C-alpha positions in Angstrom: 8.1 -57.4 14.2 6.6 -53.9 14.4 7.2 -51.4 11.6 6.6 -48.5 14.0 9.6 -46.2 14.1 11.5 -46.0 17.5 10.1 -42.9 19.5 7.0 -42.9 17.3 4.7 -42.2 20.5 6.9 -39.5 21.7 7.1 -37.9 18.1 3.3 -38.1 18.0 2.8 -36.3 21.2 5.2 -33.6 20.0 3.4 -33.3 16.7 -0.2 -33.0 18.2 1.1 -30.4 20.7 2.4 -28.5 17.7 -1.0 -28.7 15.9 -2.5 -27.3 19.1 0.0 -24.5 19.3 -0.6 -23.6 15.7 -4.4 -23.6 15.9 -4.0 -21.3 19.2 -1.7 -18.9 17.1 1.2 -19.7 19.4 3.6 -20.1 16.3 7.0 -20.1 18.2 5.7 -23.0 20.5 4.3 -24.7 17.4 7.7 -24.4 15.8 9.4 -25.9 18.9 7.0 -28.9 19.0 7.2 -29.8 15.3 10.9 -29.7 15.3 11.0 -32.0 18.3 8.9 -34.4 16.4 11.0 -34.2 13.3 14.0 -35.0 15.5 12.5 -38.0 16.9 11.0 -39.3 13.5 12.9 -37.7 10.6 11.5 -37.2 7.3 7.7 -37.6 8.1 5.8 -35.6 5.6 3.0 -34.3 7.7 5.6 -33.1 10.3 7.4 -31.3 7.4 4.4 -29.7 6.1 3.3 -28.3 9.2 6.6 -27.1 10.3 6.8 -25.3 7.1 3.4 -23.7 7.5 4.6 -22.5 11.0 7.7 -20.9 9.4 5.6 -19.2 7.0 3.4 -17.9 9.7 6.5 -16.8 11.5 7.7 -14.7 8.4 10.3 -17.0 7.3 9.1 -18.5 3.9 12.7 -19.1 2.8 13.3 -21.6 5.6 10.0 -23.2 4.9 10.8 -24.1 1.2 13.4 -26.9 1.7 11.1 -28.7 4.1 8.3 -28.6 1.5 10.6 -29.6 -1.3 11.5 -32.6 1.0 8.0 -33.4 1.8 7.0 -33.3 -1.8 9.9 -35.6 -3.0 8.6 -38.3 -0.6 4.7 -37.6 -1.4 4.2 -35.6 -4.7 0.5 -36.0 -4.0 0.8 -34.0 -0.6 -1.9 -31.4 -1.5 -1.3 -29.1 1.7 2.4 -29.1 0.7 1.9 -27.6 -2.6 -0.5 -24.9 -1.1 2.2 -24.1 1.4 4.7 -23.9 -1.2 2.8 -21.4 -3.2 2.2 -19.2 -0.2 5.9 -19.1 0.6 6.9 -18.4 -3.0 4.3 -15.7 -3.3 5.4 -14.1 0.0 9.2 -14.0 -1.6 7.6 -12.5 -4.8 8.3 -15.6 -7.0 4.7 -15.3 -8.3 5.2 -17.4 -11.4 6.8 -20.3 -9.3 3.9 -20.0 -6.8 1.2 -20.2 -9.6 3.0 -23.3 -10.9 2.5 -24.8 -7.3 -1.1 -23.9 -7.5 -1.4 -25.7 -10.9 0.1 -28.8 -9.2 -2.5 -28.7 -6.5 -5.4 -28.2 -8.8 -4.2 -31.1 -10.9 -4.4 -33.3 -7.9 -7.8 -31.9 -6.8 -9.5 -29.6 -9.5 -12.2 -28.4 -7.1 -9.7 -27.5 -4.3 -11.3 -24.5 -2.7 -8.2 -23.4 -0.9 -6.2 -23.7 -4.3 -8.8 -21.8 -6.2 -8.9 -19.0 -3.6 -5.0 -18.6 -3.4 -5.0 -18.9 -7.1 -7.5 -15.9 -7.3 -5.7 -13.9 -4.8 -2.3 -14.4 -6.6 -3.5 -13.7 -10.1 -5.0 -10.3 -8.5 -1.6 -9.6 -7.1 -0.1 -10.4 -10.6 -2.5 -8.0 -12.4 -4.1 -10.7 -14.2 -7.7 -9.9 -12.9 -9.6 -11.5 -15.7 -7.9 -14.9 -14.9 -8.7 -14.2 -11.2 -12.2 -13.7 -11.8 -12.3 -17.0 -13.5 -10.8 -18.8 -10.5 -13.1 -16.9 -8.3 -16.1 -18.2 -10.4 -15.1 -21.7 -10.0 -14.6 -21.2 -6.2 -18.1 -19.7 -5.6 -19.6 -22.3 -7.8 -18.2 -25.0 -5.7 -19.2 -23.1 -2.4 -21.7 -20.4 -3.0 -21.6 -19.3 0.5 -17.8 -18.7 0.6 -17.3 -15.2 1.8 -13.6 -15.1 0.9 -14.5 -16.2 -2.6 -17.0 -13.3 -3.1 -14.5 -10.9 -1.6 -11.7 -11.8 -4.0 -14.2 -11.9 -6.8 -15.2 -8.4 -5.9 -11.8 -7.3 -5.9 -11.1 -8.6 -9.2 -14.1 -6.9 -10.6 -13.3 -3.7 -9.3 -9.6 -3.8 -10.5 -11.3 -4.5 -13.9 -13.4 -1.3 -13.3 -16.6 -3.4 -13.5 -18.0 -1.4 -10.6 -21.6 -2.4 -10.7 -20.7 -6.0 -10.8 -18.2 -5.5 -8.0 -20.9 -3.9 -6.0 -23.2 -6.9 -6.6 -20.5 -9.2 -5.5 -20.1 -7.3 -2.1 -23.8 -7.2 -1.7 -24.0 -11.0 -2.1 -21.2 -11.4 0.4 -22.9 -9.3 2.9 -26.1 -11.1 2.6 -24.2 -14.1 3.5 -22.4 -12.6 6.5 -23.3 -8.9 7.2 -21.1 -8.7 10.3 -17.7 -8.4 8.5 -16.3 -4.8 8.5 -13.9 -4.9 5.7 -16.6 -5.5 3.0 -18.6 -2.7 4.1 -15.6 -0.4 3.7 -14.8 -2.0 0.3 -18.4 -1.5 -0.8 -18.3 2.2 0.4 -15.3 2.8 -1.8 -17.0 1.5 -4.9 -20.2 3.3 -4.0 -18.1 6.6 -3.7 -16.6 5.8 -7.1 -20.0 5.3 -8.7 -21.1 8.7 -7.2 -23.5 7.4 -4.5 -21.9 9.6 -1.7 -24.7 9.2 0.8 -24.8 5.5 0.5 -20.9 5.4 0.6 -21.1 7.3 3.8 -23.4 5.0 5.3 -21.4 1.9 4.5 -18.4 3.6 6.0 -20.3 4.2 9.2 -21.5 0.5 9.2 -17.7 -0.6 8.7 -16.9 1.6 11.8 -20.0 0.3 13.8 -18.7 -3.4 13.1 -15.1 -2.7 14.6 -13.4 -1.6 11.4 -10.3 0.8 11.7 -11.9 4.0 13.0 -9.2 6.3 11.8 -9.1 4.8 8.3 -12.8 4.6 7.8 -13.1 8.0 9.6 -10.8 9.6 7.1 -12.6 8.1 4.1 -15.9 9.1 5.8 -14.6 12.8 6.2 -13.8 13.0 2.6 -17.4 12.5 1.6 -19.0 14.6 4.5 -16.4 17.2 5.3 -16.9 16.7 8.8 -14.2 15.7 11.3 -11.4 15.6 8.8 -8.1 14.6 10.4 -5.0 16.7 10.0 -3.3 14.2 7.8 -4.1 10.9 6.1 -3.3 7.6 8.3 0.1 6.7 7.8 -0.6 3.1 7.2 -3.1 3.8 4.6 -0.6 6.0 2.6 2.2 3.4 2.9 -0.1 0.5 1.8 -1.5 2.6 -1.0 1.8 3.3 -2.5 3.4 -0.1 -1.7 0.6 -1.5 -3.9 0.9 1.2 -6.5 4.6 1.1 -6.8 4.9 -1.2 -9.7 2.4 0.7 -11.9 2.9 4.2 -10.5 5.1 5.8 -13.2 3.2 4.6 -16.2 -0.4 5.2 -14.7 0.4 8.5 -13.3 2.2 10.0 -16.2 0.7 8.2 -19.3 -3.0 7.8 -17.8 -3.5 10.7 -15.5 -1.3 13.2 -17.5 0.6 13.9 -14.3 3.3 16.8 -14.9 3.8 18.0 -11.4 7.5 16.8 -11.2 8.5 18.3 -14.5 6.8 21.7 -13.8 8.0 21.9 -10.2 11.6 21.1 -11.0 11.6 23.0 -14.4 10.7 26.4 -13.0 13.1 25.8 -9.9 16.4 27.3 -11.6 14.4 30.3 -12.6 13.5 31.1 -9.0 16.7 29.9 -7.2 20.3 29.1 -7.9 21.5 27.6 -10.9 23.4 24.8 -9.2 22.7 23.2 -5.5 25.1 21.4 -3.0 22.5 19.1 -1.8 18.8 18.5 -2.5 16.1 16.5 -0.5 13.2 14.9 -2.4 10.6 15.0 0.1 8.2 12.1 -0.5 10.4 10.9 -3.5 8.0 8.1 -4.5 9.6 6.0 -7.5 12.1 9.0 -8.1 10.4 10.8 -10.9 12.1 14.0 -9.6 15.5 12.5 -8.9 17.0 12.6 -12.4 15.7 15.9 -13.2 17.3 17.6 -9.9 20.6 15.6 -10.3 21.3 17.6 -13.5 21.9 20.6 -11.2 22.7 19.3 -7.8 25.9 17.5 -6.4 23.8 15.4 -4.1 20.2 14.4 -4.1 18.5 12.4 -1.1 15.2 10.9 -0.9 12.7 10.1 1.8 9.3 8.3 1.5 6.9 6.5 3.7 6.6 3.5 1.2 9.5 0.9 1.2 8.5 -0.3 -2.3 8.6 3.2 -3.6 11.9 3.6 -2.0 13.2 0.5 -3.7 11.9 1.6 -7.2 13.6 4.9 -6.6 17.0 3.1 -5.6 17.0 1.5 -9.0 17.7 4.9 -10.8 21.2 5.2 -9.2 20.7 9.0 -8.7 20.0 9.2 -5.1 23.0 9.3 -2.6 20.7 8.4 0.4 17.2 6.9 0.5 15.2 6.7 3.8 11.9 5.1 4.7 10.3 7.4 7.1 7.4 9.8 7.8 8.4 13.2 6.3 7.9 15.3 9.6 9.9 12.8 11.8 12.6 12.6 9.3 12.9 16.5 9.1 13.1 16.7 12.8 15.5 13.9 13.3 18.2 14.1 10.3 21.6 15.6 10.8 21.9 16.5 7.2 21.4 20.2 5.9 20.2 21.1 2.5 20.1 24.1 0.0 17.0 22.7 -1.7 14.0 20.8 -0.6 11.2 19.8 -3.0 8.3 17.9 -2.6 5.8 17.0 -5.7 2.4 16.1 -5.2 3.0 14.7 -1.8 1.1 17.2 0.4 -2.2 16.0 -1.0 -1.9 13.3 1.8 -0.9 15.9 4.5 -3.5 18.2 5.4 -1.9 20.3 8.3 1.5 21.4 7.0 2.9 23.0 10.1 5.1 20.2 11.1 6.5 19.9 7.7 7.4 23.6 7.4 9.0 23.7 10.7 11.1 20.6 9.7 12.1 22.3 6.3 12.9 25.4 8.4 15.3 23.3 10.4 17.1 21.6 7.5 17.2 24.4 4.9 20.2 26.6 4.7 19.8 30.3 4.6 18.9 31.3 1.1 17.9 27.8 0.2 14.8 26.9 -2.0 11.9 25.1 -0.7 9.3 24.3 -3.6 6.4 22.0 -3.7 3.0 21.5 -5.3 -0.5 21.2 -3.9 -4.0 20.9 -5.3 -5.9 24.1 -5.1 -8.6 24.7 -2.5 -9.4 28.3 -3.3 -13.1 27.8 -3.9 -15.8 26.0 -2.2 -17.7 23.2 -4.2 -20.2 25.7 -5.4 -17.7 28.0 -6.8 -18.0 30.6 -4.2 -14.7 32.0 -2.5 -13.3 30.0 0.1 -10.9 32.4 1.6 -11.1 31.0 5.1 -10.3 27.6 4.0 -6.8 26.5 5.0 -6.9 22.9 3.7 -9.8 20.6 2.8 -10.1 16.7 2.6 -11.7 16.1 -0.8 -13.9 13.3 -2.1 -10.9 12.2 -4.0 -9.5 11.3 -0.4 -6.8 13.8 -1.2 -6.1 17.3 0.6 -6.3 20.4 -1.1 -4.7 23.8 0.2 -5.4 27.5 -0.1 -2.8 29.8 -1.1 -3.5 32.2 1.9 -2.6 29.2 4.1 0.6 28.5 2.4 1.5 32.3 2.5 0.9 32.5 6.2 2.9 29.2 7.0 5.7 30.7 4.8 5.8 33.9 6.8 5.7 32.4 10.2 8.6 30.0 9.4 11.0 32.3 7.9 10.4 32.0 4.2 9.8 34.4 1.4 7.4 33.7 -1.3 9.5 33.8 -4.6 6.9 32.7 -6.9 3.6 30.8 -7.3 2.5 29.0 -10.4 -1.1 28.0 -11.1 -1.2 24.8 -13.5 -3.0 21.7 -13.6 -1.2 18.8 -11.8 -3.0 15.9 -13.4 -6.2 14.7 -14.8 -9.1 12.9 -12.9 -12.1 11.4 -14.7 -10.8 13.6 -17.7 -11.1 16.8 -15.8 -8.0 18.9 -15.0 -7.1 19.0 -11.2 -5.7 22.6 -10.8 -2.9 23.1 -8.3 -0.3 25.6 -7.1 3.5 25.3 -7.5 4.9 27.4 -4.8 8.6 28.5 -4.5 9.9 29.8 -1.1 13.2 31.2 -0.3 14.5 31.0 3.3 15.3 34.3 4.7 
């Protein structure tokens, strides 16, 4: 008697169709084919594993997990299932469980390149960069020409502030494959941090020439050359930057960089405006450093920020009545809410041209209301000479600085009276003070 399950050939055809769809990137079709195969021959581990992998590609890692558990219960030595399980868990933020899955995979096959790569990436995500470096060392020892291995190794070295070693790792990667644009861009960032501006600019140009994001790399390039600076930072860059930074933001900014813009800005607000406010808008609220300070003298505090992870952190404080993820100018033009205070601490460093923001604040702020914000100072050229004609400048730090004459002109053209301006440091950078303006405007 044959042991072949009924409908096996039909299931095989559906399975192979699923593989073809998956490899072509047609994931909805792959899902349908694998589900058909699974209906015909239930419980087949290869079908369970491939359906799970497809669900992960379709951004449904939660649905993938039960399939992988079923496959591993049948075949605990199914290596790919452990890898898929780790990916699903990591996507869901369950990093420790994801790492345990990779440990299981490496127990089965200690030299598994995919497992070593996933482990190195995951450890970087978890902030365990020294361990990531060790995993990438095993990976490139196994496959010296593996560019993904060199890329994750370079990232770990960069995070460990071993910049020269990170640069060498990127150089090795680009010797293997000089046609990848992303390593050129990452290499440029390290060269910039090391002070090699001309070499960094050349690498950014190479990234653009190879098809890298022209807006993003052009923004970085303009920060070095001063030529062709955009009016604002690319929104995707700002969102990704602060999503990545959200977990460490408060500790690093306040304790390491000596950041004090939030306390200076809010602390002086009551000396300029009213003692108590009906509704305040924290524009670019981040993790909510300003929120508790403002809540002490405002009935309602709302927040808006481009980063979803920053918004999530701010929500944990319990002081905001409303939190919205949105572009600042778009929010100001669309909201029905009205405020008697709008504040923005250390936000305009990613917004060069402020006309749209001022117009939006003019729209939502009640007469007599206070608009206060901080900016980095751009009152001098780099050689120390006066820069009175400068409105804003994209600096090598990849942040914008603004001149006081530009801010005064904007205030006058949008119905604001300058109530006060403080000149104080905002933070430190490479042990040097970053000077700024704290501007307080009243709507006439």
